[in-house]
C-alpha positions in Angstrom: 22.8 -36.7 -19.9 21.3 -34.4 -22.7 17.8 -35.4 -21.4 18.6 -34.5 -18.1 19.8 -31.0 -19.2 16.7 -30.5 -21.4 14.5 -31.2 -18.4 16.4 -28.8 -16.3 15.9 -26.2 -19.1 12.4 -27.0 -19.4 11.8 -26.8 -15.5 13.7 -23.4 -15.5 11.7 -21.9 -18.4 8.5 -22.5 -16.5 9.8 -21.0 -13.4 10.8 -18.1 -15.5 7.3 -17.7 -17.1 5.5 -18.3 -13.8 7.8 -15.6 -12.0 7.1 -13.1 -14.8 3.7 -12.8 -13.7 4.6 -12.3 -9.8 3.3 -9.2 -8.5 6.4 -6.7 -6.9 6.6 -3.5 -5.5 8.9 -0.9 -7.0 9.4 2.9 -6.4 5.9 3.3 -5.1 4.3 1.1 -7.6 2.7 -2.6 -7.6 3.5 -4.1 -11.0 4.2 -7.3 -12.7 7.6 -8.7 -12.1 8.1 -8.5 -16.1 7.6 -4.8 -16.1 10.0 -4.1 -13.5 12.9 -3.2 -15.6 16.6 -1.5 -15.0 19.0 0.0 -17.0 22.5 -1.6 -17.9 23.9 1.4 -16.3 22.2 1.3 -13.0 24.7 2.4 -10.5 24.1 -0.5 -8.2 24.9 -3.2 -10.8 28.1 -1.7 -11.4 29.4 -0.3 -7.7 27.4 -2.8 -5.4 25.2 0.3 -3.8 22.7 -1.6 -2.6 21.5 -2.8 0.5 18.9 -6.4 1.0 17.0 -8.7 3.4 15.9 -12.1 2.8 12.9 -12.8 4.5 11.6 -16.5 4.8 7.9 -17.2 5.1 6.5 -21.1 5.7 3.3 -21.9 4.4 1.1 -24.1 7.0 -1.6 -26.3 5.2 -3.0 -27.2 8.7 -3.5 -23.5 9.4 -4.1 -22.6 5.8 -1.7 -19.7 6.6 1.8 -18.0 5.7 4.1 -17.2 8.5 6.3 -14.7 7.6 9.7 -14.9 10.0 10.3 -11.8 12.2 9.3 -9.3 9.4 9.4 -6.4 11.3 12.7 -7.3 12.8 14.1 -7.7 9.2 12.7 -4.3 8.2 14.0 -2.5 11.2 17.8 -3.8 10.5 17.1 -2.4 7.0 16.2 0.5 8.2 19.5 0.8 9.9 21.6 -0.6 7.1 20.6 1.8 4.1 22.4 4.6 6.2 25.7 3.3 5.4 25.4 3.7 1.9 23.6 7.1 2.2 20.5 5.5 0.9 16.8 6.4 1.9 13.6 4.3 2.0 10.8 6.6 1.9 8.3 4.3 3.6 7.5 3.8 7.5 8.4 0.7 9.1 4.7 -0.3 9.6 4.3 0.1 5.7 7.0 -1.8 4.8 5.3 -4.4 6.7 2.1 -3.9 5.4 3.2 -3.9 1.7 5.0 -7.3 2.1 2.0 -8.8 3.5 -0.3 -7.4 0.5 2.3 -8.7 -2.0 1.8 -12.1 -0.6 -1.7 -12.0 -0.7 -1.8 -10.5 -4.3 0.3 -13.3 -5.4 -2.2 -16.0 -3.7 1.0 -17.6 -2.8 0.2 -21.1 -0.8 3.7 -22.5 -0.6 7.0 -21.4 1.4 8.0 -18.0 0.2 11.5 -15.8 0.2 10.6 -12.0 0.3 13.8 -10.1 -0.7 13.4 -6.1 -0.1 16.2 -4.3 -2.3 17.3 -0.5 -1.7 19.6 0.6 -4.1 21.4 3.5 -6.1 19.4 3.4 -9.4 20.8 6.5 -11.3 22.1 5.5 -14.9 25.7 7.0 -14.3 29.2 6.0 -13.9 31.0 7.1 -11.6 32.3 5.9 -7.5 30.2 7.9 -5.4 27.1 8.1 -3.3 26.0 11.6 -3.5 23.4 13.1 -6.2 22.1 9.5 -7.1 18.8 8.4 -7.3 17.4 5.9 -4.4 15.2 2.8 -5.5 13.4 0.6 -3.1 11.6 -2.8 -4.3 10.0 -5.7 -2.7 9.8 -9.1 -4.5 9.9 -12.6 -4.1 12.6 -14.6 -6.5 11.0 -17.9 -5.5 11.2 -20.5 -2.7 13.6 -22.7 -5.3 16.7 -20.4 -4.8 17.1 -21.6 -1.2 15.2 -24.9 -1.0 16.2 -26.6 2.3 18.7 -29.4 2.2 19.8 -31.9 4.6 23.0 -33.3 5.4 24.7 -30.4 3.5 28.6 -31.0 3.0 31.0 -28.2 3.8 34.2 -27.7 2.2 36.8 -25.2 2.4 37.7 -22.2 0.0 40.6 -20.6 -0.9 39.0 -17.0 -0.8 39.3 -15.2 2.8 36.6 -13.2 4.3 36.4 -9.4 3.8 37.9 -8.0 6.9 35.9 -5.6 9.1 38.5 -3.0 8.7 37.8 -2.8 4.9 33.9 -3.3 4.5 31.3 -2.7 7.2 29.8 -6.2 7.3 26.7 -5.7 9.4 24.6 -4.2 6.9 23.5 -6.9 4.1 25.0 -5.3 1.1 25.2 -6.2 -2.2 28.7 -5.7 -2.8 30.1 -8.2 -0.3 27.5 -10.5 -1.4 29.5 -10.9 -4.9 32.7 -12.1 -2.7 30.4 -14.9 -1.0 29.2 -15.9 -4.3 33.1 -16.4 -5.2 33.9 -18.5 -2.2 31.1 -20.6 -2.5 31.9 -21.2 -6.3 35.5 -22.0 -5.0 34.1 -24.9 -3.0 31.8 -26.0 -5.2 33.7 -28.8 -7.4 34.1 -30.5 -3.8 30.6 -29.9 -2.7 27.9 -27.1 -2.2 29.2 -25.6 1.1 32.0 -23.3 1.5 33.7 -21.8 4.5 35.5 -18.4 3.8 37.1 -17.8 7.0 40.4 -19.2 8.8 39.7 -22.2 11.0 41.1 -20.4 13.9 38.5 -17.7 13.7 35.8 -20.4 13.9 37.5 -21.8 17.0 37.0 -18.4 18.7 33.5 -18.5 18.3 
């Protein structure tokens, strides 16, 4: 058992070192992941004042190309979503797509990727509000290992209920409801890797 844990630790450390050298985009600058730093008082860290997207890309050995899925559509949705949290992305839709493509090229990825754009309130201030706060924007790739495709994934029920739309507007991909999803997933984890966080009757209506 100790040998297995040691092997996992070594693999995680290797991924961490590799990721530190990835090129990322943060507030108008392209820099190494290791140089993109945020403070502990960052507003989004405390209050979930952020919006994200997840853009998959698949490497084709046959074509020697990496294909990003619905890149423009993802960013168009994000531009709509940020309005809920009074966030602004000072970059056009065309520029967002171009920056993402250039990051993939600069990192010389020849593998499947998972691009994560993130808009968030970055002021280092405590206080529940959306006004008078700095907006930041980043694009990076956390590594495909975080979303490895699995077949035959078991599905289990979680005691945590889904957030009602009367309490949270769920159509934007916000960072605060994502924490709830993580809780639901963890609640089901002892019996498997999947989770259902909605009543079964809600699923039947779909």
